[in-house]
TISEMAR-794529 format. One line per field, with one value per residue (C-alpha): residue number from 1; residue in one letter; x, y, z. Coordinates in steps of 0.05 Angstrom, whole numbers, plus 5000, padded with zeros to 4 digits. Layout:
<sites>
n c(NUM, ...);
res c(a, ...);
X c(X, ...);
Y c(Y, ...);
Z c(Z, ...);
</sites>
This chain:
<sites>
n c(1, 2, 3, 4, 5, 6, 7, 8, 9, 10, 11, 12, 13, 14, 15, 16, 17, 18, 19, 20, 21, 22, 23, 24, 25, 26, 27, 28, 29, 30, 31, 32, 33, 34, 35, 36, 37, 38, 39, 40, 41, 42, 43, 44, 45, 46, 47, 48, 49, 50, 51, 52, 53, 54, 55, 56, 57, 58, 59, 60, 61, 62, 63, 64, 65, 66, 67, 68, 69, 70, 71, 72, 73, 74, 75, 76, 77, 78, 79, 80, 81, 82, 83, 84, 85, 86, 87, 88, 89, 90, 91, 92, 93, 94, 95, 96, 97, 98, 99, 100, 101, 102, 103, 104, 105, 106, 107, 108, 109, 110, 111, 112, 113, 114, 115, 116, 117, 118, 119, 120, 121, 122, 123, 124, 125, 126, 127, 128, 129, 130, 131, 132, 133, 134, 135, 136, 137, 138, 139, 140, 141, 142, 143, 144, 145, 146, 147, 148, 149, 150, 151, 152, 153, 154, 155, 156, 157, 158, 159, 160, 161, 162, 163, 164, 165, 166, 167, 168, 169, 170, 171, 172, 173, 174, 175, 176, 177, 178, 179, 180, 181, 182, 183, 184, 185, 186, 187, 188, 189, 190, 191, 192, 193, 194, 195, 196, 197, 198, 199, 200, 201, 202, 203, 204, 205, 206, 207, 208, 209, 210, 211, 212, 213, 214, 215, 216, 217, 218, 219, 220, 221, 222, 223, 224, 225, 226, 227, 228, 229, 230, 231, 232, 233, 234);
res c(m, i, k, r, i, g, f, l, i, f, l, l, f, r, i, p, l, a, g, e, e, m, i, s, l, s, p, y, p, w, m, k, v, t, y, e, g, e, a, r, v, y, n, s, r, l, d, k, l, p, r, t, d, p, f, y, h, a, q, g, d, t, g, h, f, i, k, v, l, e, y, i, p, d, s, a, d, g, d, r, y, s, i, l, f, s, m, g, e, s, g, d, s, q, y, l, f, y, r, e, g, s, f, d, e, p, h, f, i, l, h, c, d, h, l, h, f, r, g, d, g, i, l, i, a, q, a, s, t, n, r, m, f, p, q, s, q, k, y, a, l, q, k, g, r, i, r, e, l, p, q, p, f, y, a, i, g, l, e, s, v, a, m, r, d, l, e, i, y, a, g, k, r, m, e, k, v, i, d, t, v, r, e, g, e, k, v, t, i, l, a, a, e, f, k, e, n, p, e, r, y, l, i, r, n, a, r, g, l, c, g, w, i, r, i, p, h, g, v, w, v, d, e, t, p, v, r, d, i, y, y, h, g, d);
X c(5182, 5251, 5220, 5171, 5227, 5266, 5206, 5199, 5273, 5269, 5215, 5251, 5311, 5272, 5298, 5242, 5235, 5245, 5190, 5169, 5169, 5171, 5142, 5166, 5108, 5123, 5127, 5125, 5184, 5180, 5112, 5121, 5078, 5105, 5070, 5079, 5056, 5039, 5015, 5010, 5048, 5031, 5058, 5033, 4993, 4924, 4940, 4998, 4957, 4936, 4872, 4838, 4849, 4784, 4822, 4853, 4838, 4872, 4825, 4842, 4894, 4909, 4978, 4953, 4926, 4969, 4947, 4994, 4977, 4925, 4929, 4893, 4903, 4876, 4896, 4843, 4783, 4813, 4782, 4823, 4830, 4857, 4893, 4901, 4940, 4921, 4959, 4899, 4893, 4944, 4983, 4927, 4953, 4903, 4896, 4832, 4812, 4768, 4740, 4745, 4686, 4666, 4706, 4659, 4669, 4723, 4702, 4738, 4794, 4853, 4884, 4957, 5027, 5052, 5019, 5045, 5005, 5020, 4979, 4935, 4884, 4926, 4952, 4989, 4978, 5028, 5014, 5031, 4990, 4928, 4951, 4986, 5045, 5070, 5018, 5015, 4947, 4933, 4873, 4839, 4812, 4769, 4707, 4702, 4703, 4758, 4765, 4821, 4850, 4862, 4931, 4948, 4977, 4998, 5074, 5111, 5183, 5202, 5256, 5228, 5229, 5178, 5153, 5129, 5128, 5087, 5063, 5063, 5012, 5007, 4944, 4903, 4853, 4908, 4897, 4964, 5026, 5090, 5139, 5146, 5179, 5210, 5207, 5264, 5274, 5285, 5230, 5216, 5145, 5135, 5063, 4992, 4927, 4891, 4831, 4808, 4834, 4886, 4897, 4935, 5009, 5058, 5125, 5192, 5229, 5303, 5304, 5276, 5206, 5146, 5077, 5017, 5005, 4946, 4953, 4887, 4875, 4883, 4930, 4974, 5050, 5054, 5007, 5032, 5064, 5112, 5150, 5134, 5062, 5016, 4966, 5004, 4952, 4910);
Y c(5170, 5138, 5069, 5099, 5133, 5068, 5031, 5082, 5080, 5004, 5010, 5066, 5022, 4958, 4918, 4895, 4820, 4789, 4813, 4872, 4945, 5001, 5071, 5125, 5174, 5245, 5290, 5239, 5193, 5156, 5128, 5065, 5024, 4959, 4916, 4855, 4851, 4906, 4974, 5044, 5088, 5161, 5183, 5253, 5309, 5316, 5384, 5352, 5296, 5299, 5340, 5278, 5239, 5232, 5254, 5317, 5376, 5444, 5483, 5497, 5458, 5393, 5383, 5332, 5284, 5240, 5191, 5134, 5082, 5044, 4971, 4904, 4877, 4808, 4783, 4728, 4775, 4832, 4891, 4954, 5007, 5078, 5085, 5155, 5175, 5231, 5261, 5279, 5323, 5310, 5264, 5213, 5181, 5142, 5106, 5114, 5058, 5078, 5020, 5029, 5069, 5097, 5160, 5202, 5164, 5116, 5043, 5038, 5072, 5043, 5086, 5066, 5089, 5034, 4984, 4919, 4885, 4813, 4812, 4755, 4795, 4797, 4863, 4883, 4951, 4978, 5037, 5068, 5133, 5127, 5060, 5034, 5004, 4995, 4947, 4903, 4880, 4829, 4838, 4800, 4844, 4804, 4818, 4889, 4869, 4876, 4839, 4832, 4763, 4735, 4727, 4690, 4755, 4823, 4820, 4876, 4859, 4923, 4930, 4974, 4991, 4982, 5049, 5018, 4950, 4899, 4828, 4784, 4729, 4659, 4676, 4734, 4724, 4751, 4699, 4664, 4707, 4682, 4736, 4809, 4863, 4920, 4994, 5010, 4937, 4923, 4883, 4858, 4869, 4807, 4811, 4836, 4798, 4797, 4842, 4911, 4948, 4903, 4909, 4845, 4843, 4785, 4807, 4777, 4802, 4807, 4737, 4707, 4693, 4707, 4729, 4773, 4844, 4890, 4961, 4998, 5018, 5093, 5104, 5165, 5167, 5192, 5138, 5075, 5020, 5003, 5060, 5048, 5024, 5083, 5117, 5150, 5201, 5260);
Z c(5200, 5191, 5180, 5130, 5091, 5091, 5064, 5007, 4991, 4987, 4934, 4899, 4886, 4876, 4817, 4770, 4760, 4691, 4644, 4688, 4668, 4719, 4717, 4765, 4767, 4747, 4787, 4844, 4827, 4893, 4871, 4829, 4782, 4755, 4704, 4660, 4588, 4539, 4560, 4532, 4581, 4587, 4655, 4639, 4670, 4641, 4609, 4572, 4541, 4467, 4459, 4431, 4496, 4536, 4599, 4568, 4614, 4616, 4661, 4734, 4774, 4738, 4768, 4820, 4766, 4722, 4669, 4683, 4630, 4591, 4608, 4607, 4679, 4661, 4592, 4598, 4599, 4558, 4595, 4583, 4637, 4638, 4704, 4734, 4795, 4842, 4900, 4942, 5003, 5058, 5012, 5006, 4942, 4900, 4834, 4794, 4747, 4687, 4646, 4571, 4544, 4612, 4628, 4671, 4737, 4759, 4760, 4827, 4867, 4905, 4959, 4958, 4938, 4893, 4846, 4816, 4760, 4742, 4678, 4701, 4740, 4803, 4829, 4893, 4925, 4975, 5021, 5088, 5088, 5133, 5158, 5220, 5182, 5110, 5083, 5021, 4997, 4942, 4896, 4841, 4785, 4737, 4696, 4722, 4796, 4847, 4913, 4964, 4970, 5040, 5070, 5134, 5162, 5139, 5136, 5172, 5191, 5227, 5280, 5335, 5409, 5465, 5492, 5558, 5592, 5552, 5563, 5501, 5494, 5464, 5424, 5398, 5455, 5501, 5555, 5567, 5579, 5547, 5569, 5587, 5544, 5583, 5564, 5517, 5496, 5423, 5389, 5318, 5293, 5250, 5226, 5238, 5238, 5171, 5179, 5157, 5218, 5251, 5326, 5341, 5324, 5327, 5355, 5375, 5436, 5449, 5478, 5414, 5441, 5397, 5421, 5408, 5432, 5421, 5393, 5382, 5311, 5301, 5360, 5354, 5355, 5426, 5452, 5418, 5461, 5404, 5370, 5297, 5299, 5299, 5252, 5195, 5175, 5197);
</sites>
């Protein structure tokens, strides 16, 4: 929990780069959207929108939905999207992308806390809910399609502690032991393998040696071999 709060505070005080604009979502100011280029920012509940807006809605509970902005993620293809934010059940935050002219169903949904748009079709989504660690994913959004772009690893960079004795290995096949980490020893979790549900993690022990360990995806906080890597969800 402390590491997760620290991660959110880091984003909360993040200084935008030159040319970036930042939106702190109301009433969830710890959720951030940054973008480059021109956009029409609303940052408004649906019942507070103009009645002419296609997303205006005043019936029932609309407090969990926010129209964030209208934006062209890729200036080269010119597709405009209305981007809505929803704080779903159990804090499952999500961004809903509606392509211009199609407002009945979202074109796609990203489950994450923070979004960064570069204006060239590239966007970065950052999230920790329903994941094993704070995760940054890079996407390409072009011509109405979105796909995740590969990374060598998922970067982590957390200072943590071993909850039991661990052997660290030279490779992800877990065949050759490099060293042993003792219960209570400080470790740095450097990265995770790039896959949908990572289970192999690259760590550095107190003696400066790096190696791989396995942590099953979905492991609970009281079962994890390393304090801060566990499933942050229901």
